[in-house]
Every structure is written in structure tokens, then in C-alpha cells.
C-alpha positions, 0 to 999 in steps of 0.5 A, a space after each residue: 578345560 573346565 565342564 562349561 567349556 566342553 562342546 561334547 561330554 562323555 562318561 566311560 568306565 575304567 582307565 582302558 575305556 578313557 585312554 583312547 579318547 584322551 589320545 584323540 584330544 579329549 580332556 579329563 573333566 572329573 573322575 568319579 565312582 559309581 556302584 556297579 549293577 553286580 551282586 557285590 555292589 562294587 565300586 567302579 571308577 568313571 571318568 567324565 571327558 570333554 571334547 572342545 568345539 573346533 575353532 571354526 563355527 559349527 555344532 554337534 549332530 550325533 557326535 559329529 561336527 557340522 560346520 555352520 553355513 
């Protein structure tokens, strides 16, 4: 899946946070790093995940899929 094909996108910090959505049919779109807010300015790995739209017609409202009428 590519970024433009995602119906919903989320960014999580670290592999532990990424594994749960990946097990729930989210797809890995990108891996990037960002500087943390800590005093050492450490780099942290961020995972960008996307969820495809269900086959039926509808849209997301606050993270929940709502069928079109």
C-alpha cells in the first residue's frame, strides 16, 4: 500500500507500539527518525502506518468506520 491509498494514517514511536496495529491489518508506509524532547536530543524511530478503506462504501469518523447510506 502507498501513502495515497491509506484511508487512515497514524505514526507510532518504537517497534513495540508498531507491532499491535500491524497485527490488526495496518500496513507499514514509512520508517523515519525524529529527535526526542529529552535533554540528550536522542533520535527515536517512528513508524508511519496506514489502514486501507474497507471494501464497502463509507468513511472514517474519529477513527471509526461509518457506512454510507
